[in-house]
N, C-alpha and C positions, 0 to 999 in steps of 0.2 A: 505493499503500502503507499502509494504519495505520502513523505512527511509535512509534505507543504498542499498536496489535493486532498488532504482529510481532517486539516484545520479549520473550525468554521468561522464565518465572515461576519463580525460583529458588527451593526446596522446602527450608527448612533440617531439620535433621537434628532429629527427636520430631515432626516434620508429618504427619500421616497425611492423604492424600488419597483421596477415594472418588467416581468421576462411576460415577451409576447410568445404567441405559441409556433412563430419562427426562429425560436431562441432565440429573439435580436434581446440583449437586456438595456435596460436604460436605469440611466440612476440617475435623480434631483438632488441637489444640493442646497445649500444659500450660496455659495462661489458658481455653480453653474453646472450642468447638464451634459450627463457623458452619456454616447450609446457604444455596445458593440456587439456584432455577430458570431456566436457561442458552437461552436463544431454540433451538430445535433447528432451524435452519440454521447457529449456530457451532455446530463439533467442539472438542473439549479431548482435546490427545492426552499423555497421560503419558509421561516420553522418562528415566530412571534417576531424578536429581531434581531434573527440571525440567517445568513445565508449558508446554504449544503449544498456541494458540488459533491457528482459522485459519478462513477466511468460504470461501464455496462460489462468489461472484459478487465484482463490483465494483460492483451495484445499491450503490444511494444508503441499502439499509436495511439492508445486508449492510455497508455501512463502517463506518455510525456505531456499529452493535452491538457488530463484532469492538474497538474500543476500546474501547468500552464494560464490556462482558464481560472484556475482560481487566483492568480496573483493577480492576475489583468483584474480583474474584477475588486481584489482587494484592491486594487491600489484608484480603481474608479469611485471608490464609499470615499476612500480619505482622501481624493485630491476634491471632491463636493466638497467634503465639510471642515479639513484643513486647509490645504491645498500643499505644493510644493515649493521649493527655494531653492536656484540656484547661486552660488557665486564664487568670480571669474578672478584673477589677480591679473592685471597687465605690467609685466617686470620688461624693465627698459629703460635707456637715459631717451630722452623724449617722446616715448609713444604715450598715448593720451588715449580717453577711452572719452567720448562726451554725449547724450542725449539731447535729439529735440521730439520728446512726442515719443511716438513710436519708432521715431529711427535713430538708426544709433553711427556713431559719428568717430568711425578710428582710426589713430594718427600711428602707426606701424613700419613706419624704415622704409616705406615705398613710395615713389615718386609721388603719390596723389593717395590721399586718403580715401577709404574708403567708405560709404555709406549704405546701411547692411538695417531692411527693413526688416522691424518684428512684426508678429502676425497678434490681433487686436487680442488674443483669448490667452497672450503671455506681456506682463507688464514687467520695462525694462527701469533701472536704478541706474547712477551712478554716479561716484564721488569721488573727489578728489580732495586728499588733505595735501599739506604739506610736511615734505620727507619722509612718502608715502606712498606704494605705486595705487594708480587707480583701480576701483573697484565696480565691476558688472552687477547688482543682481539683479536674477529675471524670479520670477514668482508665477506662477499658473495653479489651475486647477488640473492639468492634463499633460500628467507624468512623462506619458509619449512624444509630446509635442514637444516639452520642455526640455528632454533631452537631448530633441533632433537640434532643436533653435542652440545649444550650448555644446553642441559638438561642430555645428557650424561655426560658430563665431568663433572656437578655437582651433580652427583647420586653418586662419587667414594667417597664424602666424605661431604653430606649433612650438611649445620650448622645447629650445635644441639644449643640447646635454652638457655644455661648457659651461657655460655662466646660467642659464637657465633662464634667458630673455625668452620673452613671449608670452604669449597667455594661458593661463594654467587654471586649473582647479584650488579655489581657497584649501590649505590644508591640503592638499597634494603632495607629495612626496616622487621626487625625480633622482632620477638614475644620474647621476654626475658622472662626467669622466674628466680624468687629469687632461693639463695640456702637454704638450709637447714640453720634455724635458730639459733643460737648461745643456747648451753646450760646455764643459770644461774644458 
């Protein structure tokens, strides 16, 4: 039995869940609404304030889908009730990050600045303090979309292994390389 799949999903107060006959799960909460099509073999049952995800057999396909859909539905429930947040740090001399509404402007050492449009479901906030690296804060109720946007921003200038310059997640540990050894 899947360790993740057999765990019940607690549904907090203020969150409503609708399971359609086509196995489409719709979750509504104070932060937004999410829906996802679930494989027809996976059964979802609502018992009081909990959801139970079950599979029909122990085939490899059913076992892999069991934990996957339980985790996806749990992320939907957590997202519409509390939301998710990702912080990224822009490391490098002269590197800047500024947002104007949903447009993120990045100066990353290229010949031109990068203007990146953030979707409306994701809120962006930047802060720059003296003698500190700029911080980009992304928050959303959709964990999947938030991860895609954060990965896209990081791809503009991934951190390099020698000095660590680039865009990295806050508290991310980078593997650093020693540079060239000086000749004696």
